[in-house]
C-alpha positions as CSV (number, residue, x, y, z in Angstrom):
1,X,0.1,0.1,0.0
2,X,1.3,3.4,-1.1
3,X,-0.5,6.5,-0.5
4,X,0.6,10.2,-1.0
5,X,-1.2,13.2,-0.2
6,X,0.0,16.9,-0.9
7,X,-2.0,18.8,1.7
8,X,-3.1,22.2,0.2
9,X,-6.5,22.2,1.6
10,X,-8.5,21.2,4.6
11,X,-10.5,18.8,2.6
12,X,-7.2,16.8,1.3
13,X,-5.9,16.9,5.0
14,X,-9.1,15.6,6.4
15,X,-9.0,12.7,3.7
16,X,-5.4,11.9,4.9
17,X,-6.3,11.8,8.5
18,X,-9.3,9.7,7.8
19,X,-7.2,7.2,5.9
20,X,-4.6,7.1,8.8
21,X,-7.3,6.7,11.4
22,X,-8.9,3.8,9.5
23,X,-5.7,1.8,9.4
24,X,-5.6,-1.5,11.3
25,X,-2.2,-1.5,12.5
26,X,-2.5,-5.0,14.0
27,X,-3.1,-6.6,10.6
28,X,-0.4,-4.9,8.6
29,X,3.4,-4.6,8.2
30,X,5.1,-1.5,9.8
31,X,4.4,1.6,7.9
32,X,6.3,5.0,7.6
33,X,4.7,8.5,7.6
34,X,6.7,11.4,6.4
35,X,5.6,14.9,6.7
36,X,7.7,17.4,5.0
37,X,7.5,20.7,2.9
38,X,6.3,20.0,-0.7
39,X,8.9,20.5,-3.3
40,X,7.7,20.3,-6.8
41,X,10.6,18.8,-8.8
42,X,11.5,19.7,-12.5
43,X,8.9,18.5,-15.0
44,X,9.7,15.7,-17.3
45,X,9.2,18.2,-20.3
46,X,12.0,20.3,-18.9
47,X,14.3,17.3,-18.3
48,X,13.8,16.4,-21.9
49,X,14.4,19.8,-23.3
50,X,17.6,20.2,-21.3
51,X,19.1,16.7,-22.3
52,X,18.1,17.6,-25.9
53,X,20.0,20.8,-25.9
54,X,23.1,19.1,-24.1
55,X,23.1,16.7,-27.1
56,X,23.3,19.4,-29.6
57,X,26.0,21.3,-27.7
58,X,27.9,18.1,-27.6
59,X,27.6,17.6,-31.3
60,X,29.0,21.2,-31.6
61,X,32.0,21.0,-29.1
62,X,33.0,17.4,-29.2
63,X,32.2,16.7,-25.7
64,X,30.1,14.0,-24.3
65,X,26.5,14.7,-23.3
66,X,27.5,13.9,-19.8
67,X,30.4,16.4,-19.9
68,X,28.2,19.1,-21.4
69,X,25.6,18.6,-18.7
70,X,28.2,18.9,-15.8
71,X,29.6,22.1,-17.4
72,X,26.1,23.6,-17.9
73,X,25.0,23.0,-14.3
74,X,28.3,24.1,-12.8
75,X,28.2,27.2,-14.9
76,X,24.7,28.1,-13.6
77,X,24.8,26.9,-10.1
78,X,28.4,26.4,-9.3
79,X,29.4,23.4,-7.1
80,X,29.0,22.0,-3.8
81,X,32.0,21.0,-1.6
82,X,32.0,18.1,0.6
83,X,34.6,15.9,2.6
84,X,35.0,12.3,1.4
85,X,35.7,9.6,3.9
86,X,39.4,10.4,4.2
87,X,38.5,14.0,5.0
88,X,39.7,15.2,1.4
89,X,37.7,18.2,-0.1
90,X,35.7,17.1,-3.1
91,X,33.0,19.0,-5.2
92,X,30.0,18.1,-7.3
93,X,27.4,20.0,-9.3
94,X,23.7,19.8,-8.1
95,X,21.7,16.9,-9.6
96,X,19.0,18.1,-12.1
97,X,16.6,15.5,-10.5
98,X,16.9,17.7,-7.4
99,X,15.9,21.0,-9.1
100,X,12.6,22.5,-8.7
101,X,10.8,23.8,-11.8
102,X,12.2,27.4,-11.3
103,X,15.9,26.2,-11.0
104,X,15.3,24.0,-14.0
105,X,13.8,26.9,-16.0
106,X,16.9,28.9,-15.2
107,X,19.2,26.1,-16.2
108,X,17.4,25.7,-19.6
109,X,17.3,29.4,-20.2
110,X,21.2,29.7,-19.9
111,X,21.7,26.4,-21.8
112,X,19.9,27.7,-24.7
113,X,21.8,31.1,-24.7
114,X,25.1,29.2,-24.2
115,X,24.2,26.8,-27.0
116,X,23.1,29.5,-29.3
117,X,26.1,31.3,-28.9
118,X,28.3,28.2,-29.6
119,X,26.5,27.6,-32.9
120,X,24.4,24.6,-31.8
121,X,21.0,24.2,-33.6
122,X,17.7,24.1,-31.7
123,X,17.0,20.2,-31.1
124,X,13.9,18.4,-32.0
125,X,12.6,17.6,-28.6
126,X,10.7,14.2,-28.1
127,X,8.8,14.2,-24.9
128,X,8.8,11.1,-22.6
129,X,11.6,9.1,-24.5
């Protein structure tokens, strides 16, 4: 059983509370309930567009699609430093899967600008593939 509620209204909250109160805890496996602020992740359409542009820029520069993605994310959002198990400083770029729609829109806007400046052609975008 997997249920997920996004609590935007009292009606939805009440449905959630009712569902929880009707659970027979003695007749089921242990469940986990998590309550956290809702964060809308980037859309699949945004993801498709960004990756299509990465492919076109890669064709223009000779980099791999993965390298282009790393370069673009770093140029827009910088890197995050962390310590590995040996205490050495490492850095990484933000994962696009962790971006919200606003962050992804900013990344796409800069990607289109950079790609156009480099002579990449606007990609044909196939959504959901």
